[in-house]
Backbone as a printed PyTorch tensor [residue, N CA C, xyz], in Angstrom:
tensor([[[ 65.4710, -39.2050, -15.7120],
         [ 64.7030, -39.3420, -14.4660],
         [ 64.5810, -38.0070, -13.7640]],

        [[ 65.7610, -37.3170, -13.6960],
         [ 65.7610, -36.0000, -13.0600],
         [ 64.8880, -35.0260, -13.8360]],

        [[ 64.9360, -35.1360, -15.1720],
         [ 64.1430, -34.2400, -16.0060],
         [ 62.6570, -34.4400, -15.8080]],

        [[ 62.1900, -35.6800, -15.6580],
         [ 60.7700, -35.9580, -15.4410],
         [ 60.3020, -35.3960, -14.1010]],

        [[ 61.1220, -35.5450, -13.0660],
         [ 60.7690, -35.0170, -11.7390],
         [ 60.6440, -33.5030, -11.7820]],

        [[ 61.5580, -32.8510, -12.4960],
         [ 61.5200, -31.3900, -12.6260],
         [ 60.2620, -30.9550, -13.3560]],

        [[ 59.9140, -31.7060, -14.4270],
         [ 58.7130, -31.3750, -15.2010],
         [ 57.4610, -31.5090, -14.3390]],

        [[ 57.3800, -32.5540, -13.5200],
         [ 56.2320, -32.7460, -12.6340],
         [ 56.1210, -31.6150, -11.6240]],

        [[ 57.2400, -31.1770, -11.0900],
         [ 57.2480, -30.0910, -10.1050],
         [ 56.7510, -28.7910, -10.7340]],

        [[ 57.1980, -28.5320, -11.9770],
         [ 56.7670, -27.3200, -12.6890],
         [ 55.2660, -27.3660, -12.9560]],

        [[ 54.7570, -28.5220, -13.4070],
         [ 53.3220, -28.6540, -13.6850],
         [ 52.5040, -28.5100, -12.4110]],

        [[ 52.9930, -29.0630, -11.2980],
         [ 52.2750, -28.9530, -10.0240],
         [ 52.2150, -27.5050,  -9.5700]],

        [[ 53.3250, -26.7980,  -9.6980],
         [ 53.3550, -25.3840,  -9.3090],
         [ 52.4310, -24.5610, -10.1830]],

        [[ 52.3990, -24.8460, -11.4870],
         [ 51.5290, -24.1270, -12.4180],
         [ 50.0670, -24.3950, -12.0850]],

        [[ 49.7330, -25.6320, -11.7280],
         [ 48.3630, -25.9730, -11.3550],
         [ 47.9210, -25.2330, -10.1070]],

        [[ 48.8040, -25.1220,  -9.1280],
         [ 48.4800, -24.3880,  -7.8930],
         [ 48.2200, -22.9240,  -8.1970]],

        [[ 49.0410, -22.3350,  -9.0790],
         [ 48.8630, -20.9160,  -9.4280],
         [ 47.5420, -20.6910, -10.1660]],

        [[ 47.1990, -21.6140, -11.0720],
         [ 45.9310, -21.4730, -11.8070],
         [ 44.7450, -21.6090, -10.8740]],

        [[ 44.8420, -22.4990,  -9.9020],
         [ 43.7650, -22.6610,  -8.9250],
         [ 43.5920, -21.4040,  -8.0940]],

        [[ 44.6910, -20.7580,  -7.7540],
         [ 44.6350, -19.5230,  -6.9630],
         [ 44.0060, -18.3930,  -7.7520]],

        [[ 44.2280, -18.3870,  -9.0920],
         [ 43.6640, -17.3240,  -9.9180],
         [ 42.1810, -17.5330, -10.1990]],

        [[ 41.6490, -18.7460, -10.0250],
         [ 40.2500, -19.0390, -10.3070],
         [ 39.3520, -18.3840,  -9.2550]],

        [[ 38.2880, -17.6610,  -9.6500],
         [ 37.4320, -16.9990,  -8.6670],
         [ 36.7190, -17.9970,  -7.7690]],

        [[ 36.5700, -17.6390,  -6.5040],
         [ 35.9010, -18.5010,  -5.5450],
         [ 34.3980, -18.4910,  -5.7840]],

        [[ 33.7970, -19.6780,  -5.8640],
         [ 32.3590, -19.7780,  -6.0950],
         [ 31.6670, -20.0040,  -4.7640]],

        [[ 30.9340, -19.0140,  -4.3010],
         [ 30.2270, -19.1320,  -3.0250],
         [ 28.9850, -18.2550,  -3.0600]],

        [[ 27.8710, -18.8090,  -2.6110],
         [ 26.6110, -18.0620,  -2.5580],
         [ 26.5310, -17.3310,  -1.2270]],

        [[ 26.1920, -16.0490,  -1.2860],
         [ 26.0130, -15.2610,  -0.0630],
         [ 24.5160, -15.0720,   0.1840]],

        [[ 24.0910, -15.3250,   1.4200],
         [ 22.6810, -15.2750,   1.7900],
         [ 22.4260, -14.0760,   2.6910]],

        [[ 21.2730, -13.4160,   2.4600],
         [ 20.8830, -12.2640,   3.2790],
         [ 19.4650, -12.4890,   3.8020]],

        [[ 19.2910, -12.3860,   5.1170],
         [ 17.9790, -12.5910,   5.7420],
         [ 17.7100, -11.4840,   6.7710]],

        [[ 16.5050, -11.5350,   7.3330],
         [ 16.1200, -10.5480,   8.3430],
         [ 16.7200, -10.8530,   9.7100]],

        [[ 17.3270, -12.0030,   9.8620],
         [ 17.9710, -12.4390,  11.1090],
         [ 16.9630, -12.7110,  12.2250]],

        [[ 16.2540, -11.6620,  12.6570],
         [ 15.3180, -11.8020,  13.7770],
         [ 13.9750, -11.1880,  13.3800]],

        [[ 12.8910, -11.9270,  13.6480],
         [ 11.5440, -11.4440,  13.3540],
         [ 10.6260, -11.7240,  14.5370]],

        [[  9.6130, -10.8720,  14.6820],
         [  8.5890, -11.0730,  15.7000],
         [  7.2300, -10.8670,  15.0540]],

        [[  6.2920, -11.7860,  15.3170],
         [  4.9720, -11.7010,  14.7000],
         [  3.9150, -12.1620,  15.6860]],

        [[  2.6770, -11.7180,  15.4480],
         [  1.5620, -12.0220,  16.3400],
         [  0.9390, -13.3690,  15.9650]],

        [[  0.5630, -14.1180,  16.9610],
         [ -0.0720, -15.4140,  16.7660],
         [ -1.3220, -15.2810,  15.8810]],

        [[ -1.4540, -16.1740,  14.8920],
         [ -2.6130, -16.1580,  14.0100],
         [ -2.4460, -15.3330,  12.7620]],

        [[ -1.3710, -14.5530,  12.6570],
         [ -1.1540, -13.7150,  11.4740],
         [ -0.2410, -14.4370,  10.4790]],

        [[ -0.0070, -13.7840,   9.3460],
         [  0.9030, -14.3220,   8.3280],
         [  2.1960, -13.5130,   8.3500]],

        [[  3.2710, -14.1270,   7.8920],
         [  4.5470, -13.4150,   7.8690],
         [  5.3600, -13.8350,   6.6560]],

        [[  6.1120, -12.8980,   6.1190],
         [  7.0040, -13.1810,   4.9800],
         [  8.4150, -13.3980,   5.5120]],

        [[  8.9620, -14.5600,   5.2420],
         [ 10.3420, -14.8640,   5.6120],
         [ 11.2220, -14.4920,   4.4220]],

        [[ 11.8730, -13.3460,   4.5450],
         [ 12.6380, -12.8120,   3.4200],
         [ 14.0360, -13.4150,   3.3640]],

        [[ 14.4000, -13.8510,   2.1630],
         [ 15.7340, -14.4020,   1.9470],
         [ 16.1750, -14.0370,   0.5310]],

        [[ 17.2870, -13.3310,   0.4340],
         [ 17.8540, -12.9830,  -0.8620],
         [ 19.2910, -13.4950,  -0.9190]],

        [[ 19.8600, -13.5020,  -2.1120],
         [ 21.2060, -14.0600,  -2.2530],
         [ 21.9660, -13.3570,  -3.3650]],

        [[ 23.2620, -13.5370,  -3.3490],
         [ 24.1210, -13.0850,  -4.4440],
         [ 24.9990, -14.2580,  -4.8470]],

        [[ 25.2490, -14.3690,  -6.1420],
         [ 25.9900, -15.5190,  -6.6590],
         [ 26.9370, -15.0800,  -7.7580]],

        [[ 28.1130, -15.7280,  -7.7980],
         [ 29.0760, -15.4310,  -8.8470],
         [ 28.5420, -15.8720, -10.2130]],

        [[ 27.8270, -16.9790, -10.2210],
         [ 27.3050, -17.5260, -11.4770],
         [ 25.9290, -16.9490, -11.7780]],

        [[ 25.5710, -16.8490, -13.0500],
         [ 24.2120, -16.3930, -13.3980],
         [ 23.1680, -17.4050, -12.9360]],

        [[ 22.0030, -16.8940, -12.5760],
         [ 20.9270, -17.7640, -12.0970],
         [ 20.3580, -18.5660, -13.2620]],

        [[ 20.2850, -19.8720, -13.0650],
         [ 19.7730, -20.7380, -14.1140],
         [ 18.7700, -21.7440, -13.5900]],

        [[ 18.4580, -22.7300, -14.4310],
         [ 17.4670, -23.7500, -14.0630],
         [ 17.9790, -24.6810, -12.9680]],

        [[ 19.2880, -24.6860, -12.7410],
         [ 19.8530, -25.5900, -11.7410],
         [ 19.7370, -25.0320, -10.3180]],

        [[ 19.2300, -23.8120, -10.1840],
         [ 19.0890, -23.1950,  -8.8640],
         [ 18.1720, -24.0290,  -7.9670]],

        [[ 18.6060, -24.2530,  -6.7420],
         [ 17.7700, -24.9490,  -5.7570],
         [ 17.7270, -24.1330,  -4.4730]],

        [[ 16.5610, -24.1540,  -3.8370],
         [ 16.3560, -23.4480,  -2.5730],
         [ 15.7240, -24.4140,  -1.5790]],

        [[ 16.2940, -24.4760,  -0.3920],
         [ 15.7690, -25.3680,   0.6390],
         [ 15.5290, -24.5860,   1.9280]],

        [[ 14.3050, -24.6440,   2.4080],
         [ 13.9360, -24.0390,   3.6900],
         [ 13.6950, -25.1590,   4.7150]],

        [[ 14.3250, -25.0200,   5.8670],
         [ 14.1220, -25.9640,   6.9600],
         [ 13.8180, -25.2070,   8.2530]],

        [[ 13.4180, -25.9610,   9.2760],
         [ 13.0090, -25.3560,  10.5470],
         [ 13.5800, -26.1440,  11.7250]],

        [[ 14.1560, -25.3940,  12.6880],
         [ 14.6380, -25.9870,  13.9320],
         [ 13.7950, -25.4320,  15.0770]],

        [[ 12.9900, -26.2740,  15.7400],
         [ 12.1300, -25.7900,  16.8280],
         [ 12.9420, -25.1780,  17.9640]],

        [[ 12.3450, -24.1800,  18.6070],
         [ 13.0210, -23.5000,  19.7060],
         [ 13.2550, -24.4320,  20.8940]],

        [[ 12.2990, -25.3370,  21.1160],
         [ 12.4060, -26.2360,  22.2620],
         [ 13.1870, -27.5030,  21.9360]],

        [[ 13.8860, -27.4960,  20.8130],
         [ 14.6960, -28.6490,  20.4440],
         [ 13.9430, -29.6200,  19.5630]],

        [[ 14.6150, -30.6930,  19.2050],
         [ 14.0030, -31.6790,  18.3250],
         [ 14.6650, -31.6800,  16.9620]],

        [[ 14.2960, -32.6270,  16.1330],
         [ 14.9200, -32.7560,  14.8020],
         [ 14.5250, -31.6090,  13.8720]],

        [[ 15.3970, -31.3470,  12.9040],
         [ 15.1160, -30.3310,  11.8910],
         [ 13.9670, -30.7990,  11.0040]],

        [[ 13.0850, -29.8420,  10.6280],
         [ 11.9010, -30.1910,   9.8500],
         [ 11.9210, -29.4840,   8.4940]],

        [[ 11.4150, -30.1890,   7.4880],
         [ 11.3260, -29.6330,   6.1390],
         [ 10.2000, -28.6070,   6.0560]],

        [[ 10.4910, -27.4790,   5.3990],
         [  9.4980, -26.4080,   5.2340],
         [  9.1180, -26.2210,   3.7660]],

        [[ 10.1330, -26.0910,   2.9010],
         [  9.8350, -25.7480,   1.5060],
         [ 11.0460, -26.0750,   0.6330]],

        [[ 10.7560, -26.3580,  -0.6660],
         [ 11.8330, -26.6420,  -1.6210],
         [ 11.4790, -26.0330,  -2.9730]],

        [[ 12.5060, -25.4770,  -3.6350],
         [ 12.3140, -24.8800,  -4.9630],
         [ 13.4070, -25.3870,  -5.9000]],

        [[ 12.9750, -25.8680,  -7.0720],
         [ 13.9130, -26.2670,  -8.1260],
         [ 13.1830, -26.1390,  -9.4600]],

        [[ 13.2640, -24.9540, -10.0440],
         [ 12.5240, -24.6790, -11.2790],
         [ 11.0770, -24.3310, -11.0100]],

        [[ 10.5110, -24.9170,  -9.9780],
         [  9.1510, -24.6330,  -9.5420],
         [  9.0650, -24.9320,  -8.0480]],

        [[  8.0850, -24.3250,  -7.3630],
         [  7.9700, -24.5510,  -5.9140],
         [  7.3960, -25.9240,  -5.5880]],

        [[  7.9170, -26.5160,  -4.5150],
         [  7.4180, -27.7880,  -4.0100],
         [  7.0170, -27.6070,  -2.5480]],

        [[  5.7080, -27.5550,  -2.3110],
         [  5.2070, -27.3740,  -0.9490],
         [  5.2040, -28.7100,  -0.2110]],

        [[  5.2810, -28.6700,   1.1100],
         [  5.2680, -29.9210,   1.8880],
         [  3.9270, -30.6310,   1.7590]],

        [[  3.9690, -31.9360,   1.6010],
         [  2.7590, -32.7290,   1.4530],
         [  2.2210, -33.2130,   2.7960]],

        [[  3.0320, -33.0750,   3.8320],
         [  2.6150, -33.4920,   5.1660],
         [  3.3820, -32.6760,   6.1930]],

        [[  3.0470, -32.8930,   7.4470],
         [  3.7590, -32.1870,   8.5020],
         [  3.0960, -30.9050,   8.9180]],

        [[  3.7240, -30.1870,   9.8300],
         [  3.1490, -28.9900,  10.4310],
         [  2.9810, -27.8380,   9.4460]],

        [[  3.7680, -27.8310,   8.3660],
         [  3.7230, -26.7120,   7.4300],
         [  2.8660, -27.0090,   6.1890]],

        [[  2.1930, -28.1440,   6.1770],
         [  1.3260, -28.4660,   5.0500],
         [  0.2040, -27.4290,   4.9310]],

        [[  0.0370, -26.8870,   3.7220],
         [ -0.9990, -25.8730,   3.4190],
         [ -0.8050, -24.5840,   4.2130]],

        [[  0.3990, -24.3820,   4.7470],
         [  0.6400, -23.1500,   5.5170],
         [  1.8270, -22.3480,   4.9880]],

        [[  2.4100, -22.7860,   3.8940],
         [  3.5750, -22.0880,   3.3590],
         [  3.3990, -21.9120,   1.8540]],

        [[  3.8630, -20.7590,   1.3480],
         [  3.7210, -20.4510,  -0.0800],
         [  4.9740, -19.7470,  -0.5830]],

        [[  5.2930, -19.9790,  -1.8240],
         [  6.4460, -19.3590,  -2.4790],
         [  6.1440, -17.8900,  -2.7580]],

        [[  7.0810, -17.0130,  -2.3900],
         [  6.9090, -15.5800,  -2.6400],
         [  8.2130, -14.9790,  -3.1510]],

        [[  8.9770, -15.8020,  -3.8550],
         [ 10.2680, -15.3420,  -4.3500],
         [ 10.2710, -15.0660,  -5.8400]],

        [[ 11.4110, -14.5590,  -6.3010],
         [ 11.6400, -14.2910,  -7.7190],
         [ 13.1280, -14.5090,  -7.9920]],

        [[ 13.5060, -15.7050,  -8.4490],
         [ 14.9290, -16.0030,  -8.6590],
         [ 15.6340, -15.0160,  -9.5760]],

        [[ 14.9150, -14.4560, -10.5640],
         [ 15.5380, -13.4870, -11.4690],
         [ 16.0070, -12.2430, -10.7170]],

        [[ 15.3820, -11.9880,  -9.5650],
         [ 15.7810, -10.8570,  -8.7270],
         [ 16.5220, -11.3270,  -7.4800]],

        [[ 16.9870, -12.5670,  -7.5130],
         [ 17.7430, -13.1510,  -6.3960],
         [ 16.9420, -13.1670,  -5.1010]],

        [[ 15.6440, -13.3430,  -5.2310],
         [ 14.7460, -13.3760,  -4.0770],
         [ 14.1460, -14.7740,  -3.9640]],

        [[ 14.3500, -15.4190,  -2.8010],
         [ 13.8360, -16.7820,  -2.5910],
         [ 12.9980, -16.8240,  -1.3110]],

        [[ 12.2090, -15.7970,  -1.0970],
         [ 11.4200, -15.6700,   0.1190],
         [ 10.1800, -16.5610,   0.0790]],

        [[  9.6310, -16.8250,   1.2640],
         [  8.3890, -17.5970,   1.3880],
         [  7.4570, -16.8890,   2.3630]],

        [[  6.1800, -17.2670,   2.3380],
         [  5.1960, -16.7260,   3.2720],
         [  4.6710, -17.8660,   4.1340]],

        [[  4.6360, -17.6060,   5.4250],
         [  4.1170, -18.5900,   6.3740],
         [  2.7890, -18.0800,   6.9040]],

        [[  1.7330, -18.8950,   6.7630],
         [  0.3810, -18.4860,   7.1340],
         [  0.0080, -18.9930,   8.5240]],

        [[ -0.9340, -18.2540,   9.1350],
         [ -1.5620, -18.6710,  10.3970],
         [ -0.5370, -19.1340,  11.4280]],

        [[  0.2760, -18.1820,  11.8620],
         [  1.3390, -18.5050,  12.8120],
         [  0.7900, -19.1010,  14.1010]],

        [[  1.5550, -20.0240,  14.6430],
         [  1.2330, -20.6680,  15.9100],
         [  2.4180, -20.4850,  16.8570]],

        [[  2.1460, -20.6560,  18.1520],
         [  3.2170, -20.4690,  19.1190],
         [  4.3310, -21.5000,  18.9470]],

        [[  3.9880, -22.6970,  18.4670],
         [  5.0290, -23.7020,  18.2820],
         [  5.8070, -23.4930,  16.9830]],

        [[  5.5400, -22.3710,  16.2800],
         [  6.3570, -21.9960,  15.1260],
         [  7.6060, -21.2370,  15.5610]],

        [[  7.7300, -20.9920,  16.8700],
         [  8.9360, -20.3410,  17.3900],
         [ 10.1510, -21.1980,  17.0780]],

        [[ 11.1890, -20.5740,  16.5720],
         [ 12.4090, -21.3160,  16.2720],
         [ 13.2190, -20.6360,  15.1860]],

        [[ 14.1140, -21.4040,  14.5940],
         [ 15.0230, -20.8750,  13.5750],
         [ 14.7050, -21.4830,  12.2140]],

        [[ 14.5060, -20.6160,  11.2320],
         [ 14.2400, -21.0360,   9.8520],
         [ 15.5150, -20.8110,   9.0360]],

        [[ 15.9130, -21.8390,   8.3110],
         [ 17.1460, -21.7470,   7.5270],
         [ 16.8300, -21.7060,   6.0410]],

        [[ 17.5940, -20.8970,   5.3330],
         [ 17.4270, -20.7100,   3.8890],
         [ 18.7480, -21.0670,   3.2160]],

        [[ 18.7460, -22.1330,   2.4270],
         [ 19.9560, -22.5880,   1.7320],
         [ 19.7470, -22.4810,   0.2280]],

        [[ 20.6950, -21.8310,  -0.4380],
         [ 20.6070, -21.6200,  -1.8890],
         [ 21.8370, -22.2250,  -2.5580]],

        [[ 21.6000, -22.9890,  -3.6180],
         [ 22.6810, -23.5290,  -4.4300],
         [ 22.4350, -23.1410,  -5.8810]],

        [[ 23.4570, -22.5270,  -6.4820],
         [ 23.3480, -22.0580,  -7.8660],
         [ 24.5840, -22.5280,  -8.6200]],

        [[ 24.6110, -23.7980,  -9.0330],
         [ 25.7990, -24.3890,  -9.6530],
         [ 26.3940, -23.5010, -10.7360]],

        [[ 27.7200, -23.3520, -10.7360],
         [ 28.6950, -24.0490,  -9.8950],
         [ 28.8570, -23.4790,  -8.4820]],

        [[ 28.1070, -22.4330,  -8.1280],
         [ 28.1750, -21.9040,  -6.7620],
         [ 27.3120, -22.7770,  -5.8510]],

        [[ 27.9390, -23.6400,  -5.1110],
         [ 27.1820, -24.5430,  -4.2400],
         [ 27.6110, -24.4120,  -2.7800]],

        [[ 28.6390, -23.6150,  -2.5420],
         [ 29.1170, -23.4190,  -1.1760],
         [ 28.6120, -22.0960,  -0.6300]],

        [[ 28.8410, -21.8900,   0.6350],
         [ 28.4240, -20.6420,   1.2700],
         [ 27.6440, -20.9080,   2.5400]],

        [[ 27.5040, -19.8810,   3.3440],
         [ 26.7840, -20.0040,   4.6050],
         [ 25.2800, -20.1310,   4.3730]],

        [[ 24.6050, -20.7680,   5.3000],
         [ 23.1460, -20.9050,   5.2490],
         [ 22.5170, -19.7400,   6.0150]],

        [[ 21.5480, -19.0650,   5.3800],
         [ 20.8740, -17.9540,   6.0430],
         [ 19.9400, -18.4350,   7.1370]],

        [[ 19.8340, -17.6480,   8.2140],
         [ 18.9750, -18.0210,   9.3350],
         [ 18.0550, -16.8710,   9.7220]],

        [[ 16.8300, -17.2220,  10.1260],
         [ 15.8570, -16.2570,  10.6510],
         [ 15.3140, -16.8200,  11.9560]],

        [[ 15.5020, -16.0810,  13.0350],
         [ 14.9560, -16.5180,  14.3250],
         [ 13.6020, -15.8410,  14.5270]],

        [[ 12.5500, -16.6590,  14.5040],
         [ 11.1780, -16.1450,  14.5890],
         [ 10.6190, -16.3230,  15.9970]],

        [[ 10.0040, -15.2490,  16.5000],
         [  9.3230, -15.2910,  17.7940],
         [  7.8510, -14.9730,  17.5640]],

        [[  6.9890, -15.9130,  17.9000],
         [  5.5430, -15.7210,  17.7840],
         [  5.0130, -15.3030,  19.1540]],

        [[  4.3520, -14.1370,  19.1970],
         [  3.8900, -13.5810,  20.4720],
         [  2.3750, -13.3810,  20.4440]],

        [[  1.8220, -13.1570,  21.6360],
         [  0.3830, -12.9350,  21.7500],
         [ -0.0120, -11.5910,  21.1700]],

        [[  0.7620, -10.5620,  21.4830],
         [  0.5380,  -9.2090,  20.9580],
         [  1.8780,  -8.5900,  20.6270]],

        [[  1.8310,  -7.5580,  19.7980],
         [  3.0490,  -6.8390,  19.4660],
         [  3.5090,  -6.0490,  20.6740]],

        [[  4.7890,  -5.8620,  20.7910],
         [  5.3210,  -5.0800,  21.9070],
         [  4.6770,  -3.7020,  21.9760]],

        [[  4.4940,  -3.2450,  23.2340],
         [  3.8390,  -1.9450,  23.4420],
         [  4.5860,  -0.8270,  22.7430]],

        [[  5.9080,  -0.9000,  22.8030],
         [  6.7000,   0.1720,  22.2020],
         [  6.4320,   0.2880,  20.7090]],

        [[  6.2890,  -0.8800,  20.0330],
         [  6.0330,  -0.8500,  18.5980],
         [  4.6520,  -0.2660,  18.3050]],

        [[  3.6470,  -0.6940,  19.0720],
         [  2.2980,  -0.1470,  18.8910],
         [  2.2890,   1.3440,  19.1910]],

        [[  2.9820,   1.7230,  20.2610],
         [  2.9980,   3.1250,  20.6740],
         [  3.5980,   4.0050,  19.5760]],

        [[  4.7560,   3.5960,  19.0690],
         [  5.4120,   4.4130,  18.0470],
         [  4.6200,   4.4270,  16.7470]],

        [[  3.9900,   3.2940,  16.4170],
         [  3.1720,   3.2530,  15.2120],
         [  1.9650,   4.1670,  15.3480]],

        [[  1.2810,   4.0810,  16.5060],
         [  0.1220,   4.9470,  16.7370],
         [  0.5420,   6.4130,  16.7820]],

        [[  1.6960,   6.6700,  17.4000],
         [  2.1830,   8.0430,  17.4750],
         [  2.4760,   8.6050,  16.0880]],

        [[  3.0990,   7.7820,  15.2320],
         [  3.4210,   8.2380,  13.8810],
         [  2.1490,   8.5190,  13.0810]],

        [[  1.1750,   7.5900,  13.1550],
         [ -0.0830,   7.7750,  12.4200],
         [ -0.8520,   8.9740,  12.9660]],

        [[ -0.9080,   9.0750,  14.3110],
         [ -1.6160,  10.2020,  14.9310],
         [ -0.9900,  11.5390,  14.5830]],

        [[  0.3430,  11.5800,  14.5860],
         [  1.0430,  12.8320,  14.2440],
         [  0.7710,  13.2350,  12.8060]],

        [[  0.7920,  12.2420,  11.9030],
         [  0.5290,  12.5420,  10.4900],
         [ -0.8990,  13.0550,  10.2990]],

        [[ -1.8600,  12.4110,  10.9750],
         [ -3.2650,  12.8410,  10.8680],
         [ -3.4490,  14.2400,  11.4530]],

        [[ -2.8250,  14.4870,  12.6140],
         [ -2.9320,  15.8030,  13.2470],
         [ -2.3360,  16.8920,  12.3680]],

        [[ -1.2010,  16.5820,  11.7410],
         [ -0.5730,  17.5510,  10.8460],
         [ -1.4730,  17.8640,   9.6550]],

        [[ -2.1060,  16.8390,   9.0880],
         [ -3.0110,  17.0580,   7.9570],
         [ -4.2170,  17.9000,   8.3690]],

        [[ -4.7620,  17.6290,   9.5820],
         [ -5.9110,  18.4100,  10.0710],
         [ -5.5170,  19.8650,  10.2630]],

        [[ -4.3400,  20.0940,  10.8490],
         [ -3.8680,  21.4650,  11.0690],
         [ -3.6980,  22.1980,   9.7540]],

        [[ -3.1240,  21.5180,   8.7590],
         [ -2.9180,  22.1450,   7.4480],
         [ -4.2630,  22.5190,   6.8200]],

        [[ -5.2370,  21.6050,   6.9120],
         [ -6.5710,  21.8800,   6.3530],
         [ -7.2120,  23.0710,   7.0600]],

        [[ -7.1100,  23.1190,   8.3920],
         [ -7.6970,  24.2270,   9.1590],
         [ -7.0470,  25.5400,   8.7750]],

        [[ -5.7160,  25.5410,   8.6620],
         [ -4.9970,  26.7730,   8.2950],
         [ -5.4290,  27.2500,   6.9110]],

        [[ -5.5530,  26.3240,   5.9640],
         [ -5.9620,  26.6970,   4.6090],
         [ -7.3830,  27.2510,   4.6020]],

        [[ -8.2930,  26.6050,   5.3380],
         [ -9.6850,  27.0650,   5.3930],
         [ -9.7680,  28.4390,   6.0280]],

        [[ -9.0540,  28.6450,   7.1530],
         [ -9.0590,  29.9520,   7.8250],
         [ -8.4710,  31.0300,   6.9340]],

        [[ -7.3870,  30.6870,   6.2290],
         [ -6.7640,  31.6540,   5.3350],
         [ -7.7390,  32.0840,   4.2390]],

        [[ -8.4150,  31.0850,   3.6450],
         [ -9.3920,  31.3930,   2.6000],
         [-10.5410,  32.2380,   3.1660]],

        [[-10.9820,  31.9020,   4.3820],
         [-12.0900,  32.6210,   5.0000],
         [-11.7300,  34.0860,   5.2510]],

        [[-10.5570,  34.3110,   5.8610],
         [-10.1490,  35.6900,   6.1710],
         [ -9.8480,  36.4810,   4.9100]],

        [[ -9.3370,  35.8040,   3.9030],
         [ -9.0710,  36.5210,   2.6640],
         [-10.3700,  36.9700,   2.0100]],

        [[-11.3840,  36.0810,   1.9930],
         [-12.6900,  36.4580,   1.4430],
         [-13.3290,  37.5750,   2.2560]],

        [[-13.1880,  37.4780,   3.5870],
         [-13.7660,  38.5050,   4.4530],
         [-13.0990,  39.8490,   4.2130]],

        [[-11.7870,  39.8230,   4.0410],
         [-11.0670,  41.0750,   3.8010],
         [-11.5050,  41.7040,   2.4870]],

        [[-11.6450,  40.8550,   1.4500],
         [-12.1050,  41.3910,   0.1710],
         [-13.5380,  41.9070,   0.2770]],

        [[-14.3570,  41.2130,   1.0660],
         [-15.7370,  41.6710,   1.2500],
         [-15.7730,  43.0030,   1.9780]],

        [[-14.9220,  43.1710,   3.0050],
         [-14.8580,  44.4390,   3.7380],
         [-14.4000,  45.5660,   2.8270]],

        [[-13.4010,  45.2640,   2.0100],
         [-12.9210,  46.2920,   1.0860],
         [-14.0150,  46.6970,   0.1020]],

        [[-14.7130,  45.7090,  -0.4260],
         [-15.7900,  45.9970,  -1.3800],
         [-16.8920,  46.8020,  -0.7090]],

        [[-17.1990,  46.4600,   0.5590],
         [-18.2300,  47.2080,   1.2990],
         [-17.8060,  48.6610,   1.5070]],

        [[-16.5390,  48.8820,   1.8380],
         [-16.0450,  50.2430,   2.0490],
         [-16.0900,  51.0400,   0.7520]],

        [[-15.7440,  50.3680,  -0.3450],
         [-15.7900,  51.0550,  -1.6360],
         [-17.2110,  51.4710,  -1.9650]],

        [[-18.1670,  50.5920,  -1.6870],
         [-19.5710,  50.9080,  -1.9320],
         [-20.0020,  52.0760,  -1.0540]],

        [[-19.5860,  52.0740,   0.2190],
         [-19.9490,  53.1700,   1.1330],
         [-19.3750,  54.4890,   0.6500]],

        [[-18.1040,  54.4360,   0.2260],
         [-17.4610,  55.6720,  -0.2650],
         [-18.1860,  56.1970,  -1.4970]],

        [[-18.5310,  55.3150,  -2.4160],
         [-19.2510,  55.7340,  -3.6210],
         [-20.6230,  56.3020,  -3.2630]],

        [[-21.2830,  55.6630,  -2.2990],
         [-22.6050,  56.1410,  -1.8780],
         [-22.5010,  57.5370,  -1.2830]],

        [[-21.4920,  57.7510,  -0.4480],
         [-21.3090,  59.0700,   0.1630],
         [-20.9850,  60.1210,  -0.8900]],

        [[-20.1350,  59.7380,  -1.8570],
         [-19.8070,  60.6920,  -2.9170],
         [-21.0510,  61.0430,  -3.7370]],

        [[-21.8660,  60.0200,  -4.0230],
         [-23.0910,  60.2720,  -4.7820],
         [-24.0340,  61.1660,  -3.9640]],

        [[-24.0630,  60.9220,  -2.6400],
         [-24.9110,  61.7490,  -1.7570],
         [-24.4740,  63.2060,  -1.8030]],

        [[-23.1760,  63.4070,  -1.7020],
         [-22.6420,  64.7770,  -1.7330],
         [-22.9560,  65.4460,  -3.0700]],

        [[-22.7760,  64.6700,  -4.1400],
         [-23.0740,  65.2420,  -5.4550],
         [-24.5410,  65.6280,  -5.5710]],

        [[-25.4120,  64.7620,  -5.0750],
         [-26.8520,  65.0440,  -5.1260],
         [-27.1960,  66.2800,  -4.2990]],

        [[-26.5730,  66.3860,  -3.0880],
         [-26.8180,  67.5640,  -2.2460],
         [-26.3290,  68.8340,  -2.9300]],

        [[-25.1620,  68.7090,  -3.5900],
         [-24.6350,  69.8800,  -4.3050],
         [-25.5610,  70.3000,  -5.4310]],

        [[-26.1130,  69.3090,  -6.1190],
         [-27.0470,  69.6280,  -7.2060],
         [-28.3100,  70.2920,  -6.6650]],

        [[-28.8040,  69.7970,  -5.5480],
         [-30.0130,  70.3620,  -4.9440],
         [-29.7770,  71.8190,  -4.5320]],

        [[-28.6130,  72.0910,  -3.9570],
         [-28.2920,  73.4600,  -3.5120],
         [-28.2180,  74.3990,  -4.7080]],

        [[-27.5610,  73.9150,  -5.7770],
         [-27.4170,  74.7710,  -6.9560],
         [-28.7820,  75.0260,  -7.6030]],

        [[-29.6420,  74.0400,  -7.6060],
         [-30.9930,  74.2150,  -8.1590],
         [-31.7910,  75.1870,  -7.3010]],

        [[-31.6240,  75.1280,  -5.9770],
         [-32.3450,  76.0360,  -5.0790],
         [-31.9460,  77.4650,  -5.3190]],

        [[-30.6440,  77.6940,  -5.4440],
         [-30.1850,  79.0590,  -5.6810],
         [-30.6480,  79.5500,  -7.0390]],

        [[-30.6950,  78.6960,  -8.0090],
         [-31.1370,  79.1160,  -9.3280],
         [-32.6250,  79.5130,  -9.2900]],

        [[-33.4230,  78.7430,  -8.5310],
         [-34.8300,  79.0530,  -8.4440],
         [-35.0510,  80.3550,  -7.6310]],

        [[-34.2160,  80.5510,  -6.6440],
         [-34.3340,  81.7870,  -5.8320],
         [-34.0260,  83.0030,  -6.6670]],

        [[-32.9920,  82.8940,  -7.5300],
         [-32.6380,  84.0100,  -8.3940],
         [-33.7830,  84.2480,  -9.3890]]])
């Protein structure tokens, strides 16, 4: 009796140690966290993941939506071997698969944003045996226009790049112009010098001919 109890205790301890040595299976999700987009435009909701297990046919992806003003969670998109778009509801014909599971990308595109699309979008990935892990979240804000600061910095960056290109072109053109002018001036001076030398030679010849005729 004592021997059986001891054997059970040893087996239980061995099982606990083996469980501790087994790697933890958990999917890690990476998202943009916070996004802002203009009403009426399209946006890509990026979601990537890392998994202990290799990606296979058992991979499932579930996108849901929690409205900002409250209310029940709504289905957005589902993927299991192939994309399954919603057949009804607010996201019907407004969402498309834009992921690549081989690259651990399970992103989607949301078309024609509306103000009532404000809220939190959740991205859940299960890759058996990795089925645990946190759910990724993206808090989307749909606005009338982009913030002034973003437009300002974007316009400033584009304007600066264009101005720099114009300056470079002007400098190159001026450099080429002055270089050609300098070569033209040099060539003109050489021609003048040759002309003067020829003039002097001709005058010298005329003088020598005059003296010869006088003699």
